[in-house]
ROZAZA-159287 format. One line per field, with one value per atom (N, C-alpha, C, CB): x, z, y; atom name; residue in three letters. Coordinates in Angstrom, 3 decimals. Glycine has a CB too. Example, Ala and Ser with C-alpha at 12.3 -4.5 7.8 and 13.67 -1.06 7.14 Angstrom:
u <- c(13.190,12.300,13.200,11.308,12.850,13.670,12.900,14.084) $
w <- c(7.800,7.800,7.800,9.046,7.080,7.140,7.870,5.725) $
v <- c(-5.690,-4.500,-3.300,-4.473,-2.250,-1.060,0.030,-0.598) $
at <- c(N,CA,C,CB,N,CA,C,CB) $
aa <- c(ALA,ALA,ALA,ALA,SER,SER,SER,SER) $
// end
This chain:
u <- c(0.925,0.015,0.976,-1.243,0.523,1.421,0.847,1.438,1.866,1.512,1.363,2.622,0.368,0.284,0.632,-0.841,1.697,2.475,2.678,3.761,3.636,3.627,4.191,4.450,4.784,5.241,4.101,6.330,3.152,2.003,1.589,0.835,1.412,0.902,-0.367,0.521,-1.280,-2.750,-2.414,-3.943,-1.678,-1.534,-0.794,-0.955,0.172,0.623,-0.514,1.884,-1.318,-2.232,-3.388,-2.763,-3.613,-4.639,-4.203,-5.160,-2.898,-2.217,-1.970,-1.052,-1.545,-1.494,-2.848,-0.980,-3.840,-5.210,-5.784,-6.413,-5.722,-5.731,-5.243,-5.100,-3.892,-3.243,-3.812,-1.613,-3.588,-4.443,-5.774,-4.792,-6.516,-7.844,-7.826,-8.659,-7.231,-6.907,-6.545,-6.046,-5.627,-5.020,-5.991,-3.679,-6.797,-7.746,-8.944,-8.243,-9.178,-10.506,-9.844,-11.192,-8.645,-8.152,-8.233,-6.881,-7.953,-7.648,-9.168,-6.809,-10.154,-11.444,-12.043,-12.019,-11.806,-12.178,-11.700,-11.723,-10.481,-9.892,-10.563,-8.087,-10.467,-11.163,-12.648,-11.081,-13.473,-14.936,-14.759,-15.772,-14.016,-13.955,-13.629,-12.895,-12.557,-12.037,-13.212,-10.442,-13.882,-15.024,-16.218,-15.544,-16.429,-17.572,-17.269,-17.892,-16.078,-15.678,-15.870,-14.418,-15.283,-15.277,-16.720,-14.814,-17.635,-19.139,-19.677,-20.116,-19.441,-20.098,-19.664,-19.603,-18.167,-17.745,-18.598,-16.241,-18.845,-19.759,-20.954,-19.911,-21.742,-23.109,-23.186,-23.596,-22.353,-22.510,-22.084,-21.316,-21.358,-21.078,-22.456,-19.680,-22.967,-23.980,-25.496,-23.995,-25.669,-26.715,-27.435,-26.399,-26.798,-27.168,-27.438,-26.040,-26.712,-26.813,-28.059,-25.516,-28.340,-29.591,-30.919,-29.399,-30.565,-31.695,-32.167,-31.475,-31.078,-31.470,-32.010,-30.235,-31.557,-32.057,-33.463,-31.131,-33.815,-35.185,-36.195,-35.250,-35.818,-36.761,-36.824,-35.964,-35.863,-36.015,-36.848,-34.783,-36.618,-37.331,-39.006,-36.856,-39.094,-40.433,-41.203,-40.357,-40.362,-40.887,-41.263,-40.161,-40.311,-40.549,-41.803,-39.257,-41.848,-43.175,-44.354,-43.224,-44.433,-45.604,-45.880,-45.480,-44.734,-45.039,-45.503,-43.907,-45.082,-45.649,-46.712,-44.734,-47.443,-48.380,-49.584,-48.773,-50.069,-51.413,-52.565,-51.913,-53.027,-54.208,-55.410,-54.123,-56.208,-57.556,-58.582,-58.076,-59.162,-60.463,-61.402,-61.004,-62.244,-63.539,-64.543,-64.216,-64.552,-65.753,-65.529,-66.138,-64.424,-63.909,-63.904,-62.237,-64.873,-64.485,-63.712,-65.642,-62.803,-61.970,-62.754,-60.621,-63.834,-64.377,-65.779,-63.870,-66.683,-68.196,-68.797,-68.717,-69.448,-70.148,-71.568,-69.747,-72.310,-73.696,-74.424,-74.484,-75.312,-75.859,-76.501,-76.903,-77.077,-77.668,-76.348,-78.553,-75.117,-73.969,-73.128,-72.901,-73.436,-72.776,-72.908,-73.439,-73.960,-74.174,-73.365,-75.523,-72.999,-72.336,-70.774,-72.825,-70.281,-68.967,-68.422,-68.512) $
w <- c(-0.131,-0.174,0.072,0.975,-0.884,-1.039,-0.057,-2.605,0.483,1.550,0.906,2.711,0.841,0.275,1.099,-0.203,0.587,1.358,0.493,1.778,0.880,0.034,-1.366,0.717,-1.519,-2.828,-3.772,-2.598,-3.501,-4.149,-5.084,-3.169,-6.326,-7.729,-7.461,-8.851,-6.837,-6.411,-5.257,-5.718,-4.356,-3.496,-3.963,-2.407,-5.120,-5.707,-6.628,-6.454,-7.196,-8.086,-7.462,-8.639,-6.075,-5.329,-4.740,-4.317,-4.103,-3.766,-4.896,-3.216,-6.150,-7.080,-7.362,-8.085,-7.604,-8.117,-6.951,-8.733,-5.533,-4.484,-4.665,-3.558,-4.849,-4.915,-6.269,-4.858,-7.148,-8.560,-8.277,-9.768,-7.630,-7.385,-6.473,-6.844,-5.325,-4.669,-5.389,-3.861,-6.263,-7.006,-8.047,-7.690,-8.698,-9.688,-8.931,-10.323,-7.749,-7.117,-6.822,-5.522,-6.273,-6.186,-7.309,-5.829,-8.554,-9.865,-10.036,-11.269,-10.030,-10.196,-9.570,-9.832,-8.156,-7.339,-7.879,-6.026,-8.312,-8.516,-10.023,-8.536,-10.971,-12.176,-12.104,-13.216,-11.179,-10.922,-10.422,-9.787,-9.724,-9.042,-9.985,-7.910,-10.945,-11.978,-12.964,-12.684,-13.196,-14.454,-13.817,-15.091,-12.559,-11.987,-11.976,-10.560,-11.439,-11.718,-12.963,-11.459,-13.987,-15.472,-15.819,-16.352,-15.384,-16.032,-15.135,-15.561,-13.953,-13.192,-13.912,-11.547,-14.336,-15.036,-16.373,-15.368,-17.060,-18.377,-17.848,-19.439,-17.014,-16.607,-16.160,-15.449,-15.442,-14.982,-16.358,-13.500,-17.217,-18.272,-19.475,-18.938,-19.554,-20.467,-19.847,-20.602,-18.608,-18.033,-18.573,-16.748,-18.363,-18.789,-20.313,-18.412,-20.928,-22.625,-22.989,-23.574,-22.451,-22.542,-22.023,-21.694,-20.887,-20.413,-21.296,-19.076,-21.528,-22.666,-24.130,-22.946,-24.338,-25.624,-25.404,-26.295,-24.495,-24.306,-24.149,-23.100,-23.503,-23.169,-24.646,-21.847,-25.274,-26.654,-27.515,-27.269,-27.658,-28.240,-28.237,-27.734,-26.674,-26.089,-26.715,-24.752,-26.534,-26.886,-28.470,-26.331,-29.069,-30.591,-30.894,-31.439,-30.271,-30.660,-30.174,-29.740,-29.064,-28.745,-29.722,-27.485,-30.267,-31.182,-32.412,-31.423,-32.689,-34.088,-34.125,-34.679,-32.731,-32.712,-33.659,-31.507,-34.156,-34.890,-34.189,-35.585,-34.780,-34.144,-35.026,-34.105,-34.267,-34.941,-34.911,-34.340,-35.979,-36.061,-35.398,-37.413,-34.573,-33.946,-34.948,-32.962,-36.037,-37.065,-37.740,-37.997,-37.856,-38.615,-37.583,-39.202,-37.225,-36.351,-37.013,-35.868,-35.941,-36.456,-36.443,-35.581,-35.586,-35.522,-35.442,-34.565,-36.343,-36.400,-35.485,-37.852,-34.436,-33.553,-33.731,-32.013,-34.131,-34.306,-32.754,-35.068,-33.056,-31.915,-30.869,-32.399,-31.460,-30.227,-29.543,-31.025,-29.793,-29.165,-28.325,-30.489,-28.548,-27.941,-26.246,-28.607,-25.863,-24.520,-23.778,-24.349,-24.389,-23.893,-24.100,-24.815,-24.496,-24.318,-23.384,-25.317) $
v <- c(-1.275,0.091,1.113,0.208,2.227,3.471,4.485,4.090,5.112,6.067,7.471,6.076,8.313,9.508,10.465,9.743,11.461,12.219,13.491,11.478,14.216,15.461,15.226,16.581,14.266,13.811,13.202,12.760,13.105,12.457,13.481,12.004,13.184,13.765,14.607,12.523,13.838,14.507,15.609,13.218,15.472,16.519,17.740,16.043,17.623,18.750,19.374,18.421,18.587,18.933,19.915,17.665,19.468,20.155,21.383,19.340,21.435,22.513,23.539,22.073,23.287,24.058,24.750,23.380,23.744,24.516,25.222,23.470,25.131,25.922,27.259,25.351,27.429,28.668,29.268,28.513,28.622,29.315,29.885,28.166,29.193,29.597,30.749,28.494,31.011,32.154,33.186,31.971,33.084,34.224,34.731,33.810,33.760,33.979,34.862,32.516,34.615,35.287,36.755,34.403,36.881,38.265,39.077,38.293,38.384,39.171,39.478,38.260,38.544,38.701,39.832,37.649,40.099,41.104,42.380,40.875,42.425,43.763,44.333,43.619,42.985,43.552,43.982,42.569,43.333,43.758,45.184,42.777,45.441,46.865,47.917,46.941,47.525,48.537,48.398,48.180,47.585,47.630,48.312,45.988,48.279,48.939,50.429,48.400,50.821,52.197,52.628,52.424,52.104,52.368,52.801,51.033,51.790,51.551,52.976,49.654,53.170,54.340,55.720,54.342,55.882,57.063,57.348,56.903,55.966,56.208,56.472,55.003,55.825,56.228,57.715,55.315,58.106,59.719,60.543,60.203,60.126,60.984,61.157,60.334,59.758,59.424,60.140,57.675,60.149,60.434,61.725,60.468,62.814,64.168,64.208,65.177,63.466,63.664,63.017,62.915,61.563,60.806,61.621,59.485,62.355,62.926,64.061,63.347,64.804,65.924,65.608,66.707,64.388,63.982,63.451,62.921,62.839,62.394,63.547,61.504,64.429,65.780,66.479,66.992,66.640,67.109,66.322,67.208,65.054,64.230,64.311,63.150,64.390,64.619,65.604,64.967,66.878,67.849,68.215,68.610,67.519,67.562,66.725,66.969,65.582,64.597,65.535,62.888,66.301,67.097,68.091,67.730,68.856,69.930,69.399,70.798,68.237,67.498,66.667,66.673,66.640,65.713,65.773,65.684,64.653,65.046,65.513,63.975,66.574,67.177,66.630,68.869,65.907,65.303,66.118,64.093,66.182,67.061,66.446,67.346,67.215,66.609,66.253,67.580,66.915,66.537,65.589,67.441,65.016,63.715,62.360,64.021,61.871,60.589,59.675,59.812,59.052,58.060,56.577,58.070,56.352,55.242,55.421,54.543,55.085,55.124,54.091,54.877,54.695,53.687,53.951,53.775,52.545,52.934,53.357,51.600,54.214,54.804,53.720,55.819,52.591,51.334,50.864,49.690,51.219,50.317,51.488,49.426,52.664,53.794,53.815,55.124,53.343,53.222,52.146,53.010,51.045,49.793,50.247,48.306,51.256,51.411,52.251,51.703) $
at <- c(N,CA,C,CB,N,CA,C,CB,N,CA,C,CB,N,CA,C,CB,N,CA,C,CB,N,CA,C,CB,N,CA,C,CB,N,CA,C,CB,N,CA,C,CB,N,CA,C,CB,N,CA,C,CB,N,CA,C,CB,N,CA,C,CB,N,CA,C,CB,N,CA,C,CB,N,CA,C,CB,N,CA,C,CB,N,CA,C,CB,N,CA,C,CB,N,CA,C,CB,N,CA,C,CB,N,CA,C,CB,N,CA,C,CB,N,CA,C,CB,N,CA,C,CB,N,CA,C,CB,N,CA,C,CB,N,CA,C,CB,N,CA,C,CB,N,CA,C,CB,N,CA,C,CB,N,CA,C,CB,N,CA,C,CB,N,CA,C,CB,N,CA,C,CB,N,CA,C,CB,N,CA,C,CB,N,CA,C,CB,N,CA,C,CB,N,CA,C,CB,N,CA,C,CB,N,CA,C,CB,N,CA,C,CB,N,CA,C,CB,N,CA,C,CB,N,CA,C,CB,N,CA,C,CB,N,CA,C,CB,N,CA,C,CB,N,CA,C,CB,N,CA,C,CB,N,CA,C,CB,N,CA,C,CB,N,CA,C,CB,N,CA,C,CB,N,CA,C,CB,N,CA,C,CB,N,CA,C,CB,N,CA,C,CB,N,CA,C,CB,N,CA,C,CB,N,CA,C,CB,N,CA,C,CB,N,CA,C,CB,N,CA,C,CB,N,CA,C,CB,N,CA,C,CB,N,CA,C,CB,N,CA,C,CB,N,CA,C,CB,N,CA,C,CB,N,CA,C,CB,N,CA,C,CB,N,CA,C,CB,N,CA,C,CB,N,CA,C,CB,N,CA,C,CB,N,CA,C,CB,N,CA,C,CB,N,CA,C,CB,N,CA,C,CB,N,CA,C,CB,N,CA,C,CB,N,CA,C,CB,N,CA,C,CB) $
aa <- c(UNK,UNK,UNK,UNK,UNK,UNK,UNK,UNK,UNK,UNK,UNK,UNK,UNK,UNK,UNK,UNK,UNK,UNK,UNK,UNK,UNK,UNK,UNK,UNK,UNK,UNK,UNK,UNK,UNK,UNK,UNK,UNK,UNK,UNK,UNK,UNK,UNK,UNK,UNK,UNK,UNK,UNK,UNK,UNK,UNK,UNK,UNK,UNK,UNK,UNK,UNK,UNK,UNK,UNK,UNK,UNK,UNK,UNK,UNK,UNK,UNK,UNK,UNK,UNK,UNK,UNK,UNK,UNK,UNK,UNK,UNK,UNK,UNK,UNK,UNK,UNK,UNK,UNK,UNK,UNK,UNK,UNK,UNK,UNK,UNK,UNK,UNK,UNK,UNK,UNK,UNK,UNK,UNK,UNK,UNK,UNK,UNK,UNK,UNK,UNK,UNK,UNK,UNK,UNK,UNK,UNK,UNK,UNK,UNK,UNK,UNK,UNK,UNK,UNK,UNK,UNK,UNK,UNK,UNK,UNK,UNK,UNK,UNK,UNK,UNK,UNK,UNK,UNK,UNK,UNK,UNK,UNK,UNK,UNK,UNK,UNK,UNK,UNK,UNK,UNK,UNK,UNK,UNK,UNK,UNK,UNK,UNK,UNK,UNK,UNK,UNK,UNK,UNK,UNK,UNK,UNK,UNK,UNK,UNK,UNK,UNK,UNK,UNK,UNK,UNK,UNK,UNK,UNK,UNK,UNK,UNK,UNK,UNK,UNK,UNK,UNK,UNK,UNK,UNK,UNK,UNK,UNK,UNK,UNK,UNK,UNK,UNK,UNK,UNK,UNK,UNK,UNK,UNK,UNK,UNK,UNK,UNK,UNK,UNK,UNK,UNK,UNK,UNK,UNK,UNK,UNK,UNK,UNK,UNK,UNK,UNK,UNK,UNK,UNK,UNK,UNK,UNK,UNK,UNK,UNK,UNK,UNK,UNK,UNK,UNK,UNK,UNK,UNK,UNK,UNK,UNK,UNK,UNK,UNK,UNK,UNK,UNK,UNK,UNK,UNK,UNK,UNK,UNK,UNK,UNK,UNK,UNK,UNK,UNK,UNK,UNK,UNK,UNK,UNK,UNK,UNK,UNK,UNK,UNK,UNK,UNK,UNK,UNK,UNK,UNK,UNK,UNK,UNK,UNK,UNK,UNK,UNK,UNK,UNK,UNK,UNK,UNK,UNK,UNK,UNK,UNK,UNK,UNK,UNK,UNK,UNK,UNK,UNK,UNK,UNK,UNK,UNK,UNK,UNK,UNK,UNK,UNK,UNK,UNK,UNK,UNK,UNK,UNK,UNK,UNK,UNK,UNK,UNK,UNK,UNK,UNK,UNK,UNK,UNK,UNK,UNK,UNK,UNK,UNK,UNK,UNK,UNK,UNK,UNK,UNK,UNK,UNK,UNK,UNK,UNK,UNK,UNK,UNK,UNK,UNK,UNK,UNK,UNK,UNK,UNK) $
// end
């Protein structure tokens, strides 16, 4: 029966995997923080631009809204059904 010790391949693989995993977690945390900071900078920069664009678009749509003439009904509803609506 072979004794498992520090020279065992499985032990080395497990130790290496644990070390790599620890370093990967640290790098992932740093990347996440960096990406979050960059995303916040973009959001802060774009927010006023998007807001101004949305307000301008809304105003333009309001100014160009179709005015419906009251004398030209869009939908003809028979008199007997008008009370059901």
